[in-house]
PyMOL Python script that loads the backbone (N, CA, C, O; Angstrom):
from pymol import cmd

cmd.read_pdbstr("""\
ATOM      1  N   MET A   1      -1.253  -4.847 -23.300  1.00  0.00           N
ATOM      2  CA  MET A   1      -2.622  -4.504 -22.909  1.00  0.00           C
ATOM      3  C   MET A   1      -3.501  -5.753 -23.009  1.00  0.00           C
ATOM      4  O   MET A   1      -3.410  -6.516 -23.971  1.00  0.00           O
ATOM      5  N   MET A   2      -4.335  -5.944 -22.019  1.00  0.00           N
ATOM      6  CA  MET A   2      -5.237  -7.104 -21.968  1.00  0.00           C
ATOM      7  C   MET A   2      -6.437  -6.893 -22.879  1.00  0.00           C
ATOM      8  O   MET A   2      -6.930  -5.777 -23.041  1.00  0.00           O
ATOM      9  N   SER A   3      -6.892  -7.986 -23.467  1.00  0.00           N
ATOM     10  CA  SER A   3      -8.155  -7.921 -24.203  1.00  0.00           C
ATOM     11  C   SER A   3      -9.288  -7.802 -23.189  1.00  0.00           C
ATOM     12  O   SER A   3      -9.114  -8.111 -22.010  1.00  0.00           O
ATOM     13  N   ARG A   4     -10.437  -7.356 -23.654  1.00  0.00           N
ATOM     14  CA  ARG A   4     -11.593  -7.211 -22.753  1.00  0.00           C
ATOM     15  C   ARG A   4     -11.979  -8.554 -22.143  1.00  0.00           C
ATOM     16  O   ARG A   4     -12.302  -8.639 -20.958  1.00  0.00           O
ATOM     17  N   LYS A   5     -11.941  -9.609 -22.969  1.00  0.00           N
ATOM     18  CA  LYS A   5     -12.292 -10.945 -22.485  1.00  0.00           C
ATOM     19  C   LYS A   5     -11.310 -11.389 -21.401  1.00  0.00           C
ATOM     20  O   LYS A   5     -11.720 -11.905 -20.361  1.00  0.00           O
ATOM     21  N   GLN A   6     -10.023 -11.189 -21.644  1.00  0.00           N
ATOM     22  CA  GLN A   6      -9.010 -11.572 -20.665  1.00  0.00           C
ATOM     23  C   GLN A   6      -9.158 -10.760 -19.381  1.00  0.00           C
ATOM     24  O   GLN A   6      -8.985 -11.299 -18.288  1.00  0.00           O
ATOM     25  N   PHE A   7      -9.477  -9.476 -19.501  1.00  0.00           N
ATOM     26  CA  PHE A   7      -9.678  -8.628 -18.327  1.00  0.00           C
ATOM     27  C   PHE A   7     -10.790  -9.182 -17.444  1.00  0.00           C
ATOM     28  O   PHE A   7     -10.610  -9.323 -16.234  1.00  0.00           O
ATOM     29  N   TRP A   8     -11.950  -9.499 -18.048  1.00  0.00           N
ATOM     30  CA  TRP A   8     -13.084 -10.000 -17.270  1.00  0.00           C
ATOM     31  C   TRP A   8     -12.827 -11.382 -16.690  1.00  0.00           C
ATOM     32  O   TRP A   8     -13.193 -11.656 -15.547  1.00  0.00           O
ATOM     33  N   LEU A   9     -12.197 -12.259 -17.476  1.00  0.00           N
ATOM     34  CA  LEU A   9     -11.872 -13.593 -16.966  1.00  0.00           C
ATOM     35  C   LEU A   9     -10.900 -13.507 -15.802  1.00  0.00           C
ATOM     36  O   LEU A   9     -11.052 -14.216 -14.807  1.00  0.00           O
ATOM     37  N   THR A  10      -9.903 -12.643 -15.923  1.00  0.00           N
ATOM     38  CA  THR A  10      -8.934 -12.460 -14.844  1.00  0.00           C
ATOM     39  C   THR A  10      -9.617 -11.919 -13.594  1.00  0.00           C
ATOM     40  O   THR A  10      -9.370 -12.408 -12.491  1.00  0.00           O
ATOM     41  N   ALA A  11     -10.472 -10.916 -13.757  1.00  0.00           N
ATOM     42  CA  ALA A  11     -11.177 -10.337 -12.613  1.00  0.00           C
ATOM     43  C   ALA A  11     -12.067 -11.378 -11.934  1.00  0.00           C
ATOM     44  O   ALA A  11     -12.075 -11.479 -10.707  1.00  0.00           O
ATOM     45  N   LEU A  12     -12.808 -12.141 -12.713  1.00  0.00           N
ATOM     46  CA  LEU A  12     -13.698 -13.159 -12.142  1.00  0.00           C
ATOM     47  C   LEU A  12     -12.919 -14.265 -11.448  1.00  0.00           C
ATOM     48  O   LEU A  12     -13.253 -14.656 -10.329  1.00  0.00           O
ATOM     49  N   MET A  13     -11.879 -14.771 -12.107  1.00  0.00           N
ATOM     50  CA  MET A  13     -11.135 -15.895 -11.542  1.00  0.00           C
ATOM     51  C   MET A  13     -10.320 -15.499 -10.315  1.00  0.00           C
ATOM     52  O   MET A  13     -10.298 -16.237  -9.330  1.00  0.00           O
ATOM     53  N   THR A  14      -9.652 -14.349 -10.355  1.00  0.00           N
ATOM     54  CA  THR A  14      -8.849 -13.966  -9.195  1.00  0.00           C
ATOM     55  C   THR A  14      -9.733 -13.653  -7.996  1.00  0.00           C
ATOM     56  O   THR A  14      -9.403 -14.027  -6.871  1.00  0.00           O
ATOM     57  N   SER A  15     -10.845 -12.975  -8.222  1.00  0.00           N
ATOM     58  CA  SER A  15     -11.735 -12.678  -7.098  1.00  0.00           C
ATOM     59  C   SER A  15     -12.351 -13.957  -6.542  1.00  0.00           C
ATOM     60  O   SER A  15     -12.530 -14.079  -5.330  1.00  0.00           O
ATOM     61  N   PHE A  16     -12.674 -14.902  -7.405  1.00  0.00           N
ATOM     62  CA  PHE A  16     -13.223 -16.186  -6.963  1.00  0.00           C
ATOM     63  C   PHE A  16     -12.225 -16.930  -6.084  1.00  0.00           C
ATOM     64  O   PHE A  16     -12.563 -17.376  -4.988  1.00  0.00           O
ATOM     65  N   VAL A  17     -11.003 -17.059  -6.569  1.00  0.00           N
ATOM     66  CA  VAL A  17      -9.975 -17.805  -5.831  1.00  0.00           C
ATOM     67  C   VAL A  17      -9.673 -17.129  -4.491  1.00  0.00           C
ATOM     68  O   VAL A  17      -9.582 -17.800  -3.463  1.00  0.00           O
ATOM     69  N   MET A  18      -9.521 -15.819  -4.503  1.00  0.00           N
ATOM     70  CA  MET A  18      -9.237 -15.113  -3.250  1.00  0.00           C
ATOM     71  C   MET A  18     -10.395 -15.244  -2.267  1.00  0.00           C
ATOM     72  O   MET A  18     -10.170 -15.433  -1.071  1.00  0.00           O
ATOM     73  N   ALA A  19     -11.630 -15.146  -2.754  1.00  0.00           N
ATOM     74  CA  ALA A  19     -12.794 -15.265  -1.866  1.00  0.00           C
ATOM     75  C   ALA A  19     -12.897 -16.671  -1.283  1.00  0.00           C
ATOM     76  O   ALA A  19     -13.194 -16.829  -0.099  1.00  0.00           O
ATOM     77  N   VAL A  20     -12.656 -17.691  -2.101  1.00  0.00           N
ATOM     78  CA  VAL A  20     -12.707 -19.078  -1.615  1.00  0.00           C
ATOM     79  C   VAL A  20     -11.671 -19.282  -0.512  1.00  0.00           C
ATOM     80  O   VAL A  20     -11.981 -19.805   0.559  1.00  0.00           O
ATOM     81  N   ILE A  21     -10.448 -18.866  -0.787  1.00  0.00           N
ATOM     82  CA  ILE A  21      -9.362 -19.101   0.166  1.00  0.00           C
ATOM     83  C   ILE A  21      -9.556 -18.286   1.449  1.00  0.00           C
ATOM     84  O   ILE A  21      -9.488 -18.830   2.551  1.00  0.00           O
ATOM     85  N   MET A  22      -9.795 -16.996   1.301  1.00  0.00           N
ATOM     86  CA  MET A  22      -9.894 -16.134   2.479  1.00  0.00           C
ATOM     87  C   MET A  22     -11.111 -16.469   3.333  1.00  0.00           C
ATOM     88  O   MET A  22     -10.996 -16.543   4.557  1.00  0.00           O
ATOM     89  N   SER A  23     -12.273 -16.674   2.717  1.00  0.00           N
ATOM     90  CA  SER A  23     -13.455 -16.994   3.521  1.00  0.00           C
ATOM     91  C   SER A  23     -13.300 -18.359   4.180  1.00  0.00           C
ATOM     92  O   SER A  23     -13.732 -18.552   5.316  1.00  0.00           O
ATOM     93  N   GLY A  24     -12.682 -19.314   3.471  1.00  0.00           N
ATOM     94  CA  GLY A  24     -12.464 -20.641   4.050  1.00  0.00           C
ATOM     95  C   GLY A  24     -11.508 -20.622   5.217  1.00  0.00           C
ATOM     96  O   GLY A  24     -11.777 -21.214   6.263  1.00  0.00           O
ATOM     97  N   VAL A  25     -10.394 -19.944   5.040  1.00  0.00           N
ATOM     98  CA  VAL A  25      -9.389 -19.892   6.109  1.00  0.00           C
ATOM     99  C   VAL A  25      -9.913 -19.119   7.315  1.00  0.00           C
ATOM    100  O   VAL A  25      -9.768 -19.570   8.451  1.00  0.00           O
ATOM    101  N   LEU A  26     -10.517 -17.966   7.077  1.00  0.00           N
ATOM    102  CA  LEU A  26     -10.974 -17.156   8.208  1.00  0.00           C
ATOM    103  C   LEU A  26     -12.139 -17.797   8.957  1.00  0.00           C
ATOM    104  O   LEU A  26     -12.181 -17.756  10.186  1.00  0.00           O
ATOM    105  N   SER A  27     -13.084 -18.390   8.226  1.00  0.00           N
ATOM    106  CA  SER A  27     -14.192 -19.051   8.933  1.00  0.00           C
ATOM    107  C   SER A  27     -13.690 -20.292   9.675  1.00  0.00           C
ATOM    108  O   SER A  27     -14.154 -20.578  10.779  1.00  0.00           O
ATOM    109  N   GLY A  28     -12.759 -21.021   9.087  1.00  0.00           N
ATOM    110  CA  GLY A  28     -12.186 -22.176   9.769  1.00  0.00           C
ATOM    111  C   GLY A  28     -11.376 -21.781  10.982  1.00  0.00           C
ATOM    112  O   GLY A  28     -11.397 -22.469  12.002  1.00  0.00           O
ATOM    113  N   TYR A  29     -10.668 -20.685  10.875  1.00  0.00           N
ATOM    114  CA  TYR A  29      -9.875 -20.184  12.001  1.00  0.00           C
ATOM    115  C   TYR A  29     -10.776 -19.773  13.163  1.00  0.00           C
ATOM    116  O   TYR A  29     -10.503 -20.094  14.319  1.00  0.00           O
ATOM    117  N   LYS A  30     -11.852 -19.061  12.839  1.00  0.00           N
ATOM    118  CA  LYS A  30     -12.750 -18.577  13.888  1.00  0.00           C
ATOM    119  C   LYS A  30     -13.599 -19.696  14.490  1.00  0.00           C
ATOM    120  O   LYS A  30     -13.767 -19.762  15.708  1.00  0.00           O
ATOM    121  N   LEU A  31     -14.131 -20.569  13.646  1.00  0.00           N
ATOM    122  CA  LEU A  31     -15.077 -21.592  14.090  1.00  0.00           C
ATOM    123  C   LEU A  31     -14.399 -22.922  14.400  1.00  0.00           C
ATOM    124  O   LEU A  31     -14.851 -23.687  15.251  1.00  0.00           O
ATOM    125  N   GLY A  32     -13.314 -23.173  13.695  1.00  0.00           N
ATOM    126  CA  GLY A  32     -12.674 -24.483  13.766  1.00  0.00           C
ATOM    127  C   GLY A  32     -13.117 -25.298  12.563  1.00  0.00           C
ATOM    128  O   GLY A  32     -14.239 -25.143  12.080  1.00  0.00           O
ATOM    129  N   PHE A  33     -12.255 -26.148  12.089  1.00  0.00           N
ATOM    130  CA  PHE A  33     -12.567 -26.975  10.916  1.00  0.00           C
ATOM    131  C   PHE A  33     -13.306 -28.229  11.393  1.00  0.00           C
ATOM    132  O   PHE A  33     -12.711 -29.288  11.591  1.00  0.00           O
ATOM    133  N   ASN A  34     -14.611 -28.075  11.568  1.00  0.00           N
ATOM    134  CA  ASN A  34     -15.436 -29.182  12.040  1.00  0.00           C
ATOM    135  C   ASN A  34     -16.665 -29.296  11.131  1.00  0.00           C
ATOM    136  O   ASN A  34     -16.696 -28.702  10.054  1.00  0.00           O
ATOM    137  N   ALA A  35     -17.659 -30.046  11.556  1.00  0.00           N
ATOM    138  CA  ALA A  35     -18.845 -30.281  10.727  1.00  0.00           C
ATOM    139  C   ALA A  35     -19.657 -29.015  10.492  1.00  0.00           C
ATOM    140  O   ALA A  35     -20.389 -28.937   9.505  1.00  0.00           O
ATOM    141  N   GLN A  36     -19.551 -28.034  11.361  1.00  0.00           N
ATOM    142  CA  GLN A  36     -20.279 -26.774  11.182  1.00  0.00           C
ATOM    143  C   GLN A  36     -19.601 -25.831  10.195  1.00  0.00           C
ATOM    144  O   GLN A  36     -20.216 -24.877   9.719  1.00  0.00           O
ATOM    145  N   TRP A  37     -18.341 -26.097   9.890  1.00  0.00           N
ATOM    146  CA  TRP A  37     -17.565 -25.190   9.056  1.00  0.00           C
ATOM    147  C   TRP A  37     -18.070 -25.050   7.623  1.00  0.00           C
ATOM    148  O   TRP A  37     -18.165 -23.912   7.162  1.00  0.00           O
ATOM    149  N   PRO A  38     -18.404 -26.106   6.874  1.00  0.00           N
ATOM    150  CA  PRO A  38     -18.787 -25.907   5.465  1.00  0.00           C
ATOM    151  C   PRO A  38     -19.950 -24.934   5.234  1.00  0.00           C
ATOM    152  O   PRO A  38     -19.836 -24.082   4.353  1.00  0.00           O
ATOM    153  N   PRO A  39     -21.057 -25.012   5.972  1.00  0.00           N
ATOM    154  CA  PRO A  39     -22.115 -24.035   5.707  1.00  0.00           C
ATOM    155  C   PRO A  39     -21.724 -22.602   6.088  1.00  0.00           C
ATOM    156  O   PRO A  39     -22.153 -21.644   5.445  1.00  0.00           O
ATOM    157  N   VAL A  40     -20.912 -22.467   7.131  1.00  0.00           N
ATOM    158  CA  VAL A  40     -20.440 -21.135   7.517  1.00  0.00           C
ATOM    159  C   VAL A  40     -19.515 -20.587   6.449  1.00  0.00           C
ATOM    160  O   VAL A  40     -19.592 -19.409   6.100  1.00  0.00           O
ATOM    161  N   TRP A  41     -18.631 -21.443   5.921  1.00  0.00           N
ATOM    162  CA  TRP A  41     -17.734 -21.023   4.841  1.00  0.00           C
ATOM    163  C   TRP A  41     -18.536 -20.614   3.616  1.00  0.00           C
ATOM    164  O   TRP A  41     -18.240 -19.584   3.011  1.00  0.00           O
ATOM    165  N   LEU A  42     -19.534 -21.383   3.239  1.00  0.00           N
ATOM    166  CA  LEU A  42     -20.344 -21.058   2.061  1.00  0.00           C
ATOM    167  C   LEU A  42     -21.064 -19.723   2.250  1.00  0.00           C
ATOM    168  O   LEU A  42     -21.156 -18.930   1.313  1.00  0.00           O
ATOM    169  N   SER A  43     -21.564 -19.480   3.434  1.00  0.00           N
ATOM    170  CA  SER A  43     -22.219 -18.207   3.724  1.00  0.00           C
ATOM    171  C   SER A  43     -21.222 -17.049   3.599  1.00  0.00           C
ATOM    172  O   SER A  43     -21.529 -16.017   3.002  1.00  0.00           O
ATOM    173  N   GLY A  44     -20.045 -17.230   4.162  1.00  0.00           N
ATOM    174  CA  GLY A  44     -19.010 -16.200   4.065  1.00  0.00           C
ATOM    175  C   GLY A  44     -18.562 -15.978   2.634  1.00  0.00           C
ATOM    176  O   GLY A  44     -18.334 -14.842   2.217  1.00  0.00           O
ATOM    177  N   PHE A  45     -18.436 -17.054   1.886  1.00  0.00           N
ATOM    178  CA  PHE A  45     -18.022 -16.949   0.495  1.00  0.00           C
ATOM    179  C   PHE A  45     -19.054 -16.195  -0.340  1.00  0.00           C
ATOM    180  O   PHE A  45     -18.687 -15.418  -1.221  1.00  0.00           O
ATOM    181  N   SER A  46     -20.345 -16.419  -0.072  1.00  0.00           N
ATOM    182  CA  SER A  46     -21.387 -15.762  -0.860  1.00  0.00           C
ATOM    183  C   SER A  46     -21.361 -14.243  -0.670  1.00  0.00           C
ATOM    184  O   SER A  46     -21.848 -13.508  -1.530  1.00  0.00           O
ATOM    185  N   VAL A  47     -20.809 -13.774   0.428  1.00  0.00           N
ATOM    186  CA  VAL A  47     -20.625 -12.333   0.631  1.00  0.00           C
ATOM    187  C   VAL A  47     -19.260 -11.898   0.097  1.00  0.00           C
ATOM    188  O   VAL A  47     -19.134 -10.823  -0.489  1.00  0.00           O
ATOM    189  N   ALA A  48     -18.250 -12.724   0.298  1.00  0.00           N
ATOM    190  CA  ALA A  48     -16.883 -12.346  -0.047  1.00  0.00           C
ATOM    191  C   ALA A  48     -16.648 -12.216  -1.549  1.00  0.00           C
ATOM    192  O   ALA A  48     -15.921 -11.320  -1.978  1.00  0.00           O
ATOM    193  N   TRP A  49     -17.248 -13.091  -2.356  1.00  0.00           N
ATOM    194  CA  TRP A  49     -16.950 -13.041  -3.795  1.00  0.00           C
ATOM    195  C   TRP A  49     -17.442 -11.754  -4.446  1.00  0.00           C
ATOM    196  O   TRP A  49     -16.665 -11.128  -5.167  1.00  0.00           O
ATOM    197  N   PRO A  50     -18.677 -11.324  -4.240  1.00  0.00           N
ATOM    198  CA  PRO A  50     -19.081 -10.052  -4.849  1.00  0.00           C
ATOM    199  C   PRO A  50     -18.233  -8.866  -4.380  1.00  0.00           C
ATOM    200  O   PRO A  50     -17.916  -7.972  -5.164  1.00  0.00           O
ATOM    201  N   VAL A  51     -17.872  -8.869  -3.101  1.00  0.00           N
ATOM    202  CA  VAL A  51     -17.035  -7.790  -2.581  1.00  0.00           C
ATOM    203  C   VAL A  51     -15.654  -7.840  -3.239  1.00  0.00           C
ATOM    204  O   VAL A  51     -15.124  -6.807  -3.649  1.00  0.00           O
ATOM    205  N   ALA A  52     -15.072  -9.033  -3.339  1.00  0.00           N
ATOM    206  CA  ALA A  52     -13.759  -9.183  -3.967  1.00  0.00           C
ATOM    207  C   ALA A  52     -13.799  -8.760  -5.432  1.00  0.00           C
ATOM    208  O   ALA A  52     -12.867  -8.117  -5.915  1.00  0.00           O
ATOM    209  N   LEU A  53     -14.862  -9.110  -6.137  1.00  0.00           N
ATOM    210  CA  LEU A  53     -14.987  -8.728  -7.545  1.00  0.00           C
ATOM    211  C   LEU A  53     -15.097  -7.213  -7.672  1.00  0.00           C
ATOM    212  O   LEU A  53     -14.436  -6.613  -8.520  1.00  0.00           O
ATOM    213  N   LEU A  54     -15.910  -6.601  -6.854  1.00  0.00           N
ATOM    214  CA  LEU A  54     -16.061  -5.144  -6.886  1.00  0.00           C
ATOM    215  C   LEU A  54     -14.725  -4.456  -6.614  1.00  0.00           C
ATOM    216  O   LEU A  54     -14.359  -3.514  -7.317  1.00  0.00           O
ATOM    217  N   LEU A  55     -14.005  -4.917  -5.612  1.00  0.00           N
ATOM    218  CA  LEU A  55     -12.697  -4.338  -5.302  1.00  0.00           C
ATOM    219  C   LEU A  55     -11.694  -4.587  -6.423  1.00  0.00           C
ATOM    220  O   LEU A  55     -10.872  -3.725  -6.736  1.00  0.00           O
ATOM    221  N   ASN A  56     -11.768  -5.766  -7.021  1.00  0.00           N
ATOM    222  CA  ASN A  56     -10.882  -6.102  -8.124  1.00  0.00           C
ATOM    223  C   ASN A  56     -11.096  -5.169  -9.307  1.00  0.00           C
ATOM    224  O   ASN A  56     -10.143  -4.815 -10.002  1.00  0.00           O
ATOM    225  N   LEU A  57     -12.329  -4.773  -9.537  1.00  0.00           N
ATOM    226  CA  LEU A  57     -12.650  -3.919 -10.675  1.00  0.00           C
ATOM    227  C   LEU A  57     -12.434  -2.429 -10.387  1.00  0.00           C
ATOM    228  O   LEU A  57     -12.238  -1.650 -11.320  1.00  0.00           O
ATOM    229  N   THR A  58     -12.467  -2.025  -9.130  1.00  0.00           N
ATOM    230  CA  THR A  58     -12.373  -0.603  -8.809  1.00  0.00           C
ATOM    231  C   THR A  58     -11.056  -0.209  -8.149  1.00  0.00           C
ATOM    232  O   THR A  58     -10.426   0.766  -8.558  1.00  0.00           O
ATOM    233  N   VAL A  59     -10.640  -0.948  -7.148  1.00  0.00           N
ATOM    234  CA  VAL A  59      -9.451  -0.568  -6.385  1.00  0.00           C
ATOM    235  C   VAL A  59      -8.164  -1.093  -7.026  1.00  0.00           C
ATOM    236  O   VAL A  59      -7.146  -0.402  -7.025  1.00  0.00           O
ATOM    237  N   LEU A  60      -8.205  -2.287  -7.561  1.00  0.00           N
ATOM    238  CA  LEU A  60      -6.990  -2.893  -8.112  1.00  0.00           C
ATOM    239  C   LEU A  60      -6.327  -2.049  -9.200  1.00  0.00           C
ATOM    240  O   LEU A  60      -5.102  -1.932  -9.188  1.00  0.00           O
ATOM    241  N   PRO A  61      -7.068  -1.453 -10.139  1.00  0.00           N
ATOM    242  CA  PRO A  61      -6.392  -0.597 -11.128  1.00  0.00           C
ATOM    243  C   PRO A  61      -5.644   0.576 -10.481  1.00  0.00           C
ATOM    244  O   PRO A  61      -4.574   0.964 -10.950  1.00  0.00           O
ATOM    245  N   GLN A  62      -6.200   1.134  -9.420  1.00  0.00           N
ATOM    246  CA  GLN A  62      -5.526   2.231  -8.721  1.00  0.00           C
ATOM    247  C   GLN A  62      -4.269   1.734  -8.001  1.00  0.00           C
ATOM    248  O   GLN A  62      -3.253   2.428  -7.963  1.00  0.00           O
ATOM    249  N   ILE A  63      -4.344   0.537  -7.436  1.00  0.00           N
ATOM    250  CA  ILE A  63      -3.178  -0.050  -6.769  1.00  0.00           C
ATOM    251  C   ILE A  63      -2.083  -0.332  -7.789  1.00  0.00           C
ATOM    252  O   ILE A  63      -0.904  -0.121  -7.503  1.00  0.00           O
ATOM    253  N   ARG A  64      -2.454  -0.804  -8.971  1.00  0.00           N
ATOM    254  CA  ARG A  64      -1.454  -1.043 -10.025  1.00  0.00           C
ATOM    255  C   ARG A  64      -0.761   0.256 -10.422  1.00  0.00           C
ATOM    256  O   ARG A  64       0.455   0.274 -10.616  1.00  0.00           O
ATOM    257  N   LYS A  65      -1.524   1.344 -10.546  1.00  0.00           N
ATOM    258  CA  LYS A  65      -0.920   2.638 -10.889  1.00  0.00           C
ATOM    259  C   LYS A  65       0.030   3.094  -9.792  1.00  0.00           C
ATOM    260  O   LYS A  65       1.130   3.568 -10.073  1.00  0.00           O
ATOM    261  N   LEU A  66      -0.400   2.950  -8.531  1.00  0.00           N
ATOM    262  CA  LEU A  66       0.455   3.339  -7.415  1.00  0.00           C
ATOM    263  C   LEU A  66       1.726   2.494  -7.379  1.00  0.00           C
ATOM    264  O   LEU A  66       2.816   3.024  -7.162  1.00  0.00           O
ATOM    265  N   ALA A  67       1.594   1.185  -7.589  1.00  0.00           N
ATOM    266  CA  ALA A  67       2.763   0.304  -7.585  1.00  0.00           C
ATOM    267  C   ALA A  67       3.723   0.671  -8.717  1.00  0.00           C
ATOM    268  O   ALA A  67       4.940   0.656  -8.533  1.00  0.00           O
ATOM    269  N   ALA A  68       3.169   1.001  -9.892  1.00  0.00           N
ATOM    270  CA  ALA A  68       4.026   1.410 -11.011  1.00  0.00           C
ATOM    271  C   ALA A  68       4.753   2.703 -10.676  1.00  0.00           C
ATOM    272  O   ALA A  68       5.940   2.849 -10.969  1.00  0.00           O
ATOM    273  N   TRP A  69       4.044   3.639 -10.062  1.00  0.00           N
ATOM    274  CA  TRP A  69       4.662   4.910  -9.681  1.00  0.00           C
ATOM    275  C   TRP A  69       5.742   4.701  -8.623  1.00  0.00           C
ATOM    276  O   TRP A  69       6.826   5.278  -8.715  1.00  0.00           O
ATOM    277  N   LEU A  70       5.446   3.872  -7.616  1.00  0.00           N
ATOM    278  CA  LEU A  70       6.416   3.619  -6.550  1.00  0.00           C
ATOM    279  C   LEU A  70       7.649   2.874  -7.043  1.00  0.00           C
ATOM    280  O   LEU A  70       8.741   3.043  -6.500  1.00  0.00           O
ATOM    281  N   SER A  71       7.475   2.061  -8.059  1.00  0.00           N
ATOM    282  CA  SER A  71       8.607   1.275  -8.549  1.00  0.00           C
ATOM    283  C   SER A  71       9.418   2.005  -9.614  1.00  0.00           C
ATOM    284  O   SER A  71      10.448   1.495 -10.057  1.00  0.00           O
ATOM    285  N   THR A  72       8.973   3.189 -10.033  1.00  0.00           N
ATOM    286  CA  THR A  72       9.724   3.976 -11.005  1.00  0.00           C
ATOM    287  C   THR A  72      10.865   4.688 -10.284  1.00  0.00           C
ATOM    288  O   THR A  72      10.642   5.336  -9.262  1.00  0.00           O
ATOM    289  N   PRO A  73      12.088   4.574 -10.807  1.00  0.00           N
ATOM    290  CA  PRO A  73      13.220   5.246 -10.157  1.00  0.00           C
ATOM    291  C   PRO A  73      13.004   6.765 -10.110  1.00  0.00           C
ATOM    292  O   PRO A  73      12.347   7.331 -10.984  1.00  0.00           O
ATOM    293  N   ASN A  74      13.558   7.413  -9.091  1.00  0.00           N
ATOM    294  CA  ASN A  74      13.392   8.862  -8.908  1.00  0.00           C
ATOM    295  C   ASN A  74      13.875   9.665 -10.100  1.00  0.00           C
ATOM    296  O   ASN A  74      13.252  10.667 -10.450  1.00  0.00           O
ATOM    297  N   HIS A  75      14.964   9.260 -10.737  1.00  0.00           N
ATOM    298  CA  HIS A  75      15.483  10.033 -11.860  1.00  0.00           C
ATOM    299  C   HIS A  75      14.524  10.011 -13.054  1.00  0.00           C
ATOM    300  O   HIS A  75      14.592  10.889 -13.914  1.00  0.00           O
ATOM    301  N   VAL A  76      13.651   9.034 -13.114  1.00  0.00           N
ATOM    302  CA  VAL A  76      12.644   8.992 -14.176  1.00  0.00           C
ATOM    303  C   VAL A  76      11.419   9.805 -13.767  1.00  0.00           C
ATOM    304  O   VAL A  76      10.786  10.428 -14.619  1.00  0.00           O
ATOM    305  N   LYS A  77      11.071   9.811 -12.477  1.00  0.00           N
ATOM    306  CA  LYS A  77       9.900  10.533 -11.992  1.00  0.00           C
ATOM    307  C   LYS A  77      10.063  12.041 -12.152  1.00  0.00           C
ATOM    308  O   LYS A  77       9.118  12.725 -12.545  1.00  0.00           O
ATOM    309  N   LYS A  78      11.246  12.564 -11.855  1.00  0.00           N
ATOM    310  CA  LYS A  78      11.443  14.010 -11.849  1.00  0.00           C
ATOM    311  C   LYS A  78      11.174  14.643 -13.209  1.00  0.00           C
ATOM    312  O   LYS A  78      10.457  15.642 -13.259  1.00  0.00           O
ATOM    313  N   PRO A  79      11.710  14.119 -14.327  1.00  0.00           N
ATOM    314  CA  PRO A  79      11.367  14.726 -15.626  1.00  0.00           C
ATOM    315  C   PRO A  79       9.874  14.619 -15.942  1.00  0.00           C
ATOM    316  O   PRO A  79       9.304  15.540 -16.529  1.00  0.00           O
ATOM    317  N   GLN A  80       9.236  13.517 -15.565  1.00  0.00           N
ATOM    318  CA  GLN A  80       7.805  13.370 -15.806  1.00  0.00           C
ATOM    319  C   GLN A  80       7.026  14.398 -15.002  1.00  0.00           C
ATOM    320  O   GLN A  80       6.086  15.005 -15.516  1.00  0.00           O
ATOM    321  N   GLN A  81       7.407  14.599 -13.744  1.00  0.00           N
ATOM    322  CA  GLN A  81       6.716  15.576 -12.905  1.00  0.00           C
ATOM    323  C   GLN A  81       6.926  16.985 -13.443  1.00  0.00           C
ATOM    324  O   GLN A  81       6.011  17.808 -13.401  1.00  0.00           O
ATOM    325  N   GLN A  82       8.117  17.267 -13.946  1.00  0.00           N
ATOM    326  CA  GLN A  82       8.410  18.587 -14.502  1.00  0.00           C
ATOM    327  C   GLN A  82       7.563  18.837 -15.748  1.00  0.00           C
ATOM    328  O   GLN A  82       7.033  19.933 -15.927  1.00  0.00           O
ATOM    329  N   ARG A  83       7.431  17.826 -16.610  1.00  0.00           N
ATOM    330  CA  ARG A  83       6.602  17.971 -17.811  1.00  0.00           C
ATOM    331  C   ARG A  83       5.146  18.216 -17.439  1.00  0.00           C
ATOM    332  O   ARG A  83       4.466  19.019 -18.078  1.00  0.00           O
ATOM    333  N   GLN A  84       4.661  17.521 -16.398  1.00  0.00           N
ATOM    334  CA  GLN A  84       3.281  17.702 -15.973  1.00  0.00           C
ATOM    335  C   GLN A  84       3.062  19.114 -15.432  1.00  0.00           C
ATOM    336  O   GLN A  84       2.008  19.704 -15.669  1.00  0.00           O
ATOM    337  N   LYS A  85       4.034  19.661 -14.713  1.00  0.00           N
ATOM    338  CA  LYS A  85       3.923  21.017 -14.185  1.00  0.00           C
ATOM    339  C   LYS A  85       3.921  22.025 -15.330  1.00  0.00           C
ATOM    340  O   LYS A  85       3.192  23.016 -15.279  1.00  0.00           O
ATOM    341  N   ASN A  86       4.729  21.781 -16.363  1.00  0.00           N
ATOM    342  CA  ASN A  86       4.796  22.688 -17.491  1.00  0.00           C
ATOM    343  C   ASN A  86       3.483  22.712 -18.281  1.00  0.00           C
ATOM    344  O   ASN A  86       3.123  23.739 -18.857  1.00  0.00           O
ATOM    345  N   ARG A  87       2.777  21.592 -18.306  1.00  0.00           N
ATOM    346  CA  ARG A  87       1.495  21.506 -19.021  1.00  0.00           C
ATOM    347  C   ARG A  87       0.402  22.289 -18.297  1.00  0.00           C
ATOM    348  O   ARG A  87      -0.513  22.817 -18.930  1.00  0.00           O
ATOM    349  N   ALA A  88       0.498  22.362 -16.989  1.00  0.00           N
ATOM    350  CA  ALA A  88      -0.565  22.988 -16.176  1.00  0.00           C
ATOM    351  C   ALA A  88      -0.574  24.492 -16.267  1.00  0.00           C
ATOM    352  O   ALA A  88      -1.409  25.144 -15.640  1.00  0.00           O
TER     353      ALA A  88
END
""", "prot")
cmd.dss("prot")
cmd.show_as("cartoon", "prot")
cmd.util.cbc("prot")
cmd.orient("prot")
């Protein structure tokens, strides 16, 4: 389990890196890597980072749960599902 500090640092750093890379590549792809690109990239990044952080904090935990569920072998899922049905 991650500490609270590690959780926030991870969320901030991963969203920052993804926003830098994705906004840079996509703006460069659309506009071309020329003299006009840096201000366009900075504008795109200023929107992308808050969105990436929000998604990192809200959607990513759900994706991790789904990935864990999908990667669990079927023979392990069935007893867990049966126990959950018995509780209901």
